[in-house]
C-alpha positions in Angstrom: 197.6 70.5 -84.6 201.0 71.3 -85.9 203.3 73.0 -83.4 206.7 74.7 -83.8 209.2 76.8 -81.9 210.0 80.1 -83.6 211.7 83.4 -82.6 209.1 85.9 -81.3 208.9 89.5 -82.5 206.5 91.4 -80.2 205.0 94.6 -81.7 202.4 97.2 -80.9 200.7 96.1 -84.1 198.9 93.1 -85.6 200.2 91.2 -88.6 197.7 89.3 -90.9 198.4 86.5 -93.4 199.3 87.8 -96.8 200.2 91.3 -95.6 203.7 92.8 -95.9 205.5 94.0 -92.8 208.5 96.4 -93.0 210.6 96.6 -89.9 213.4 98.8 -88.6 215.4 96.5 -86.2 217.7 98.3 -83.8 217.4 96.6 -80.4 220.2 94.1 -79.7 217.8 91.2 -78.9 216.1 91.6 -82.3 219.4 92.1 -84.1 220.5 88.8 -82.7 217.3 87.3 -84.1 218.0 88.6 -87.5 221.6 87.5 -87.5 220.4 84.0 -86.7 217.8 84.1 -89.4 220.5 85.1 -91.9 222.1 81.7 -91.3 219.1 80.1 -93.0 219.7 79.5 -96.7 217.8 82.0 -98.9 216.0 79.0 -100.5 214.4 78.2 -97.2 211.8 80.4 -95.3 213.3 82.6 -92.7 210.4 82.4 -90.2 209.6 84.2 -87.0 206.3 84.9 -85.2 204.8 88.4 -84.7 202.6 88.8 -81.6 200.8 91.9 -80.5 201.7 93.4 -77.2 198.8 93.9 -74.8 198.0 97.5 -73.9 200.1 98.8 -71.1 202.5 95.8 -71.0 205.5 97.1 -72.9 207.9 99.3 -70.9 210.9 98.9 -73.1 211.7 102.3 -74.8 211.6 102.5 -78.6 211.6 105.3 -81.2 210.4 105.3 -84.9 213.3 103.9 -86.8 216.0 105.3 -84.5 218.0 103.5 -81.8 217.1 104.4 -78.3 219.7 105.1 -75.7 219.7 101.6 -74.4 219.7 99.8 -77.7 223.3 98.6 -77.4 223.4 97.8 -73.7 223.0 94.3 -72.3 219.2 94.0 -72.1 217.6 90.6 -71.6 215.3 89.1 -74.2 212.3 89.7 -72.0 213.1 93.3 -71.0 210.0 95.3 -70.7 207.6 92.4 -70.7 207.5 91.6 -67.0 208.2 88.3 -65.1 205.7 86.3 -67.2 206.1 87.5 -70.9 203.3 85.1 -72.0 200.8 87.4 -70.2 202.1 90.5 -72.0 201.2 89.2 -75.5 197.9 88.5 -77.2 197.4 84.7 -77.6 197.1 84.6 -81.4 199.8 85.9 -83.7 201.0 85.4 -87.2 204.1 83.7 -88.7 206.2 86.0 -90.8 208.6 85.0 -93.6 211.4 87.5 -94.0 211.9 87.9 -97.7 214.6 90.6 -97.2 217.0 91.1 -94.3 219.5 93.9 -95.0 222.1 94.8 -92.4 223.1 98.5 -92.2 226.6 99.8 -91.4 225.6 100.6 -87.8 224.5 97.0 -87.2 220.7 97.6 -87.4 218.6 95.8 -89.9 216.0 96.7 -92.5 213.6 93.8 -92.9 210.6 93.1 -95.2 208.5 90.2 -94.1 205.1 88.7 -95.2 202.5 87.2 -92.9 201.8 83.5 -93.7 199.9 81.6 -91.0 197.9 82.3 -87.9 199.3 80.7 -84.8 198.4 80.4 -81.1 201.1 81.2 -78.6 201.4 78.4 -76.1 204.6 79.3 -74.2 207.5 81.8 -74.2 211.2 80.9 -73.6 213.5 83.8 -72.5 216.6 81.7 -71.9 218.4 82.7 -75.2 219.5 86.0 -76.7 215.9 86.6 -78.0 212.4 85.4 -77.1 211.2 82.2 -78.7 207.7 80.7 -78.5 206.0 77.3 -78.8 203.3 77.9 -81.4 200.3 76.0 -82.6 199.1 76.5 -86.1 195.4 77.5 -86.4 193.2 76.1 -89.2 191.6 78.5 -91.7 187.9 77.6 -91.7 185.6 79.2 -94.2 182.3 79.4 -92.3 178.8 79.9 -93.7 178.1 82.5 -96.3 181.7 83.7 -96.6 181.3 84.5 -100.4 178.3 86.7 -100.0 179.8 88.4 -96.9 183.0 89.1 -98.9 181.0 91.0 -101.5 179.2 93.1 -98.9 182.5 93.8 -97.1 184.1 95.0 -100.4 181.2 97.4 -101.1 181.4 98.7 -97.6 185.2 99.0 -97.8 185.0 101.1 -101.0 182.5 103.4 -99.4 184.7 103.6 -96.3 187.8 104.4 -98.4 186.0 107.2 -100.2 184.9 108.8 -96.9 188.3 108.3 -95.2 190.7 109.2 -98.0 189.1 111.9 -100.0 189.9 112.8 -103.6 193.6 113.5 -103.1 194.4 110.2 -101.4 195.2 107.0 -103.3 192.7 104.1 -102.7 192.4 100.6 -104.1 190.6 100.5 -107.4 188.0 97.9 -108.2 190.6 96.0 -110.3 193.0 95.8 -107.4 190.5 94.4 -104.9 190.5 90.5 -104.6 187.4 88.3 -104.5 188.7 85.4 -102.4 186.9 85.7 -99.1 190.0 84.8 -97.0 192.1 87.4 -98.8 189.3 90.0 -98.5 189.0 89.4 -94.8 192.7 89.9 -94.1 193.2 92.8 -96.5 190.3 94.8 -95.1 191.4 94.0 -91.5 194.9 95.4 -92.3 193.8 98.4 -94.3 191.0 99.7 -92.0 192.1 102.4 -89.5 191.3 100.5 -86.3 193.1 100.2 -83.0 195.2 97.2 -82.0 192.5 95.5 -79.9 190.0 95.7 -82.8 192.5 94.3 -85.3 193.5 91.5 -82.8 189.8 90.5 -82.5 189.7 90.2 -86.3 192.8 88.1 -86.4 191.4 85.8 -83.7 188.0 85.3 -85.4 187.0 81.6 -85.5 186.5 81.5 -89.3 186.5 83.7 -92.4 182.8 84.3 -92.3 182.9 85.5 -88.7 185.7 87.9 -89.5 183.9 89.3 -92.5 180.7 89.8 -90.4 182.6 91.7 -87.8 184.4 93.8 -90.5 181.0 94.7 -92.1 179.8 96.1 -88.7 183.1 97.9 -88.1 183.2 99.5 -91.6 179.6 100.7 -91.4 180.2 102.2 -87.9 183.4 103.9 -88.9 181.9 105.2 -92.2 179.0 106.7 -90.2 181.5 108.4 -87.8 183.6 109.8 -90.6 180.5 111.1 -92.4 179.9 113.4 -89.4 183.6 114.5 -89.1 184.4 116.2 -92.4 187.5 117.8 -90.9 189.1 114.5 -89.9 192.8 114.6 -91.1 192.4 111.3 -92.8 195.4 111.7 -95.1 197.7 111.1 -92.1 195.8 108.1 -90.9 196.1 106.1 -94.1 199.9 106.3 -94.3 201.6 103.4 -92.4 205.4 103.9 -91.7 207.8 101.0 -91.2 207.3 99.5 -87.7 210.2 100.0 -85.3 211.0 97.3 -82.9 
């Protein structure tokens, strides 16, 4: 397996390969990370790894897009993650390539990154200005029946969208939906309104077919629930704001 050491960006969210991640970066430890990434020439990938925080483990204060009262103070890179940060994060994450890193006048950053490769987190180093991790690249196996499963997931996803969004909410048209099983599996995992543990299980699936099978079950279950909750304010659930650090 290929291993690498990359900066770590823990989030209360899951990033999938091929999906875009907007970030508002205001804590000093993550500002330091972005300043270091900016030293990499634009012709080279500016890579960091996104790992989801386990429920109940983060105690560092944050606010949506706005600096918190401690953002500019001297806080260690592992602040909020306990004496063993490795235990605070889910074991599988995703490498992100920062296509855009824009520094604002106040020193915070606006970042747009894209998920590229699944990785397993082996260790965490808190000795520098930001967390880094030793990461092992995970192979992308297809599994049995992925093509047929992808077709079923797309049908279930279209039905799910109609139930969830309603006539006023934009949904993906048939022309916009892909047919590659891997792309389908990650797109649906990212677009479905699921909690972080459910999305994390999809990211950790051993192969594409297993991920698609799980998505098919989740989509059918969620669609059945929505069918019996006509007053669900779905319009607010399908809007995803930029993720604050």
